[in-house]
N, C-alpha and C positions, 0 to 999 in steps of 0.2 A: 504494499499500500504506500503511495506516494505521500508527501508532505501535506499536500491539498487535501487528499482522502482522508488522512488522521486528523487534520483540523476539523473537517467535516464530521467525522465520527465523534469527536470530543463535544463540538458544539451540540449535537444531536442528542448526546447523552446528559449534558447539561440542561438541555430543553425539557427533556424526559423527566429529569430528577425535579426540575422546577414545577413542572405540571403535576408530578405525584403531590410533592409538597402543598402545591395550591389546592389540590383536590381534597388532601388529608385536613388541611386548615379550614376549608368550606364544610367538611363534614362535621368537624368539632364545633364550629360555630351553629350550624344547622341543628346539631343534636342539642346543643346548650340552649338553643331559643326554644326547642320543644320543651324543654323543663321549665324555662324561665322566659315568658313571652316579653318582659321588659327586662333588659339587660345593659349593662355597662361595659366599655372596652377601653383599655389602657395599654399604650405601647410605649415600653422603656428602651432607652438607649444601649442596654446591654443585657446581660443574663446573670441572675444571681439565684443560687440554690436557696438562698434565706426567703425568697418570695413564696415558694411552695410552702415552706412551713409557717410563713406568716398567714397564709390564705387558709390553712387547714381548718376545717371546722366551719367556716363562712360560705360554703356552697360555690366557691370560685375555682376557675382553673386557670393554669399557665402553660405557655406553648411557646417554644423557641421559633423564632423567624429568621428567615436569611439575613446575613449582614450582622449577627450578632446581637438581634433585638430580642425584647421578650414581649410577649402579647398576653394580657390578662383580662379574663372575663369575669364579671361580677354580678350577681342577682340585683335586678332593678330596686329590691328593697334597701340596699346598703347605699351609703352616701359616698358617690364616686369621687368627688373632689377631697373628702377626708381620707379614703383608703388611697387614692394617688398620692397624696401628700405624705402620708405615714409609709408607704411602700418606697417611694422615692427617697424620703429620708433615711430610713432604716437600711436599705440596701445600697444607697449611695448612687442610684441610677437616675439619670434624667427623665423626664417625661416629655416624650415626643408628641403624643397626641391621646386625646381621650375623647369618647364619645357616649351617647345613650341612645337606645334603639328599641323598637318594638318590632322590627322586621329585620332579616339577615342582611338585605342589601346595603344598608349605611355601613355594616362591619366590612362588607366585601370591598365597598368603595374605599374606606379608611385604609384598607391594607392593600388595594390596588389588585385585587384578584378577581 
């Protein structure tokens, strides 16, 4: 296989990995929305194992995003601003964006998927 063929194969593999990750993330959000018709999302600038421990027992989930970011889903009954502040302060991660939604499409838009 020539150099161009290798580059095309690498690009296709990356595209397949991105599509699979996108599909998994859409599935996570869709399943979460079924259980929590109103939900919040927060995107952080990095990944911290402490976030999972901090969210334990609150009905929230956390997922890694490409580029070393972290995405957190919270039930709508929780105070998004308070949780975003507490998680950011405790983990040392900056908040990139946050939203509240009662449908999955705003979450997909926020994540660019």
